[in-house]
C-alpha positions as CSV (number, residue, x, y, z in Angstrom):
1,M,14.0,7.9,-4.4
2,I,11.0,10.1,-3.5
3,D,11.4,13.9,-3.9
4,I,9.6,14.9,-0.8
5,G,9.4,18.7,-2.0
6,N,7.7,17.6,-5.2
7,H,5.3,15.3,-3.3
8,T,4.2,18.1,-1.1
9,V,3.6,20.3,-4.1
10,M,1.5,17.6,-5.7
11,Q,-0.6,17.1,-2.6
12,K,-1.2,20.8,-2.5
13,T,-2.2,21.0,-6.0
14,L,-4.5,18.0,-5.6
15,A,-6.1,19.6,-2.5
16,S,-6.4,22.9,-4.5
17,S,-8.1,21.0,-7.3
18,L,-10.6,19.2,-5.0
19,K,-11.5,22.6,-3.3
20,K,-12.3,24.0,-6.8
21,S,-14.3,21.0,-7.8
22,I,-16.4,21.3,-4.6
23,K,-17.0,25.0,-5.2
24,L,-18.3,24.1,-8.7
25,L,-20.5,21.5,-7.0
26,N,-21.8,23.9,-4.3
27,S,-22.6,26.3,-7.2
28,A,-24.8,23.7,-8.8
29,R,-22.4,23.6,-11.8
30,I,-22.3,19.8,-11.8
31,P,-21.3,19.2,-15.6
32,E,-18.4,21.5,-15.1
33,A,-17.5,19.7,-11.8
34,I,-17.5,16.4,-13.5
35,D,-15.3,17.6,-16.4
36,Y,-12.9,19.2,-14.0
37,L,-12.6,16.1,-11.8
38,K,-11.8,14.0,-15.0
39,Q,-9.0,16.4,-15.7
40,V,-7.8,16.0,-12.0
41,I,-7.9,12.2,-12.4
42,K,-5.6,12.5,-15.5
43,R,-3.2,14.6,-13.6
44,H,-3.4,12.6,-10.4
45,P,-4.0,8.9,-11.7
46,R,-3.1,7.2,-8.2
47,S,-5.2,9.6,-6.1
48,T,-8.4,7.9,-4.8
49,D,-10.0,11.2,-3.6
50,P,-11.1,12.6,-7.0
51,L,-12.4,9.2,-8.0
52,K,-14.5,9.0,-5.0
53,L,-15.8,12.4,-5.3
54,L,-16.7,11.8,-9.0
55,A,-18.4,8.6,-7.9
56,E,-20.5,10.4,-5.3
57,I,-21.5,13.1,-7.9
58,Y,-22.7,10.3,-10.3
59,M,-24.6,8.5,-7.4
60,K,-26.2,11.5,-5.7
61,D,-26.5,14.2,-8.5
62,T,-26.9,12.5,-11.8
63,G,-28.2,9.1,-10.7
64,E,-25.7,7.3,-13.0
65,M,-25.0,4.3,-11.1
66,E,-23.0,2.5,-13.8
67,K,-20.6,5.5,-13.8
68,A,-20.5,5.6,-10.2
69,Q,-19.7,1.9,-9.8
70,E,-16.9,2.4,-12.4
71,Y,-15.1,5.0,-10.5
72,L,-15.5,3.3,-7.2
73,E,-14.0,0.2,-8.6
74,K,-11.1,2.3,-10.0
75,S,-10.6,3.8,-6.5
76,L,-10.7,0.2,-4.9
77,S,-8.0,-1.0,-7.4
78,I,-5.7,1.7,-6.0
79,E,-6.6,1.4,-2.4
80,T,-7.9,-2.0,-1.6
81,N,-8.8,-1.6,2.0
82,D,-11.1,1.5,1.8
83,V,-14.3,0.9,3.7
84,I,-15.9,4.0,2.5
85,S,-15.5,3.0,-1.2
86,Y,-16.9,-0.4,-0.4
87,F,-19.9,1.0,1.5
88,H,-20.5,3.5,-1.3
89,L,-20.1,0.6,-3.8
90,G,-22.8,-1.2,-1.9
91,L,-25.0,1.6,-1.9
92,C,-24.6,2.2,-5.6
93,L,-25.2,-1.5,-6.4
94,E,-28.2,-1.6,-4.1
95,K,-29.8,1.4,-6.0
96,A,-29.1,-0.4,-9.3
97,K,-31.0,-3.4,-7.7
98,K,-27.8,-5.5,-8.0
99,L,-28.4,-7.1,-4.4
100,N,-26.0,-9.9,-4.4
101,Q,-23.1,-7.7,-5.6
102,A,-24.4,-5.0,-3.1
103,F,-24.2,-7.5,-0.3
104,E,-20.7,-8.6,-1.3
105,A,-19.5,-5.0,-1.2
106,Y,-21.3,-4.4,2.2
107,K,-19.6,-7.5,3.5
108,K,-16.1,-6.2,2.6
109,A,-16.8,-3.0,4.2
110,H,-18.1,-4.8,7.3
111,F,-14.8,-6.8,7.5
112,L,-12.8,-3.7,7.5
113,S,-15.1,-2.0,10.1
114,P,-17.2,-4.6,12.0
115,E,-18.8,-2.2,14.4
116,D,-19.9,0.4,11.8
117,G,-23.7,0.8,12.4
118,P,-24.6,2.1,8.9
119,I,-22.8,-0.9,7.2
120,L,-24.7,-3.3,9.6
121,H,-27.9,-1.6,8.8
122,C,-27.3,-1.9,5.0
123,I,-26.4,-5.6,5.4
124,A,-29.7,-6.1,7.4
125,R,-31.7,-4.2,4.7
126,I,-30.2,-6.5,1.9
127,L,-30.7,-9.6,3.8
128,N,-34.4,-8.6,4.4
129,Q,-34.9,-7.9,0.6
130,T,-33.5,-11.3,-0.2
131,K,-35.8,-13.0,2.2
132,H,-33.1,-13.9,4.8
133,H,-35.2,-12.7,7.6
134,A,-33.4,-14.4,10.7
135,A,-30.0,-13.0,9.5
136,S,-31.6,-9.6,8.8
137,I,-33.0,-9.5,12.5
138,F,-29.5,-10.4,13.7
139,Y,-27.8,-7.5,11.8
140,A,-30.5,-5.1,12.5
141,K,-30.0,-5.6,16.3
142,K,-26.3,-5.3,15.9
143,A,-26.9,-2.2,13.9
144,L,-29.1,-0.8,16.8
145,E,-26.5,-1.2,19.3
146,H,-24.4,1.1,17.2
147,L,-27.1,3.4,16.2
148,P,-29.5,3.6,19.3
149,N,-31.3,6.6,18.1
150,E,-32.2,5.2,14.7
151,L,-35.6,3.7,13.7
152,M,-35.4,0.9,11.3
153,L,-38.4,-0.6,9.5
154,Y,-38.3,-3.7,7.4
155,T,-41.2,-5.0,5.3
156,D,-41.8,-7.6,2.7
């Protein structure tokens, strides 16, 4: 049986914790935000939001792609159909030059959100980098249908 009252309290606690971690980030207190989020994850092990936020910090603020990948994979083990996590995992793997793995993550994101322009663009970029030019052009054209104001350049 689920105690709805307790569930609501836990959600409020989690929301409050996430707000505090974002305040730390906005104050450029990144190491404190990381430590705080790790504590939040211990208190809320089935919540994907702190995992995704921590992964984003590792990707964007510290450049630690392996740690970002670890937290995104933990998030996906809880919420297997999360298009954002697959997309971010693809970005993370692409930055780490793991192009085949990045392509697989982008394909999963594309399956979940087939009309998403940024996902289509990333697939096109990976295909271009791996010398699959015809397929790259196909996906780039599809991406442009959804991102008409974007300029995409692909070079060898």
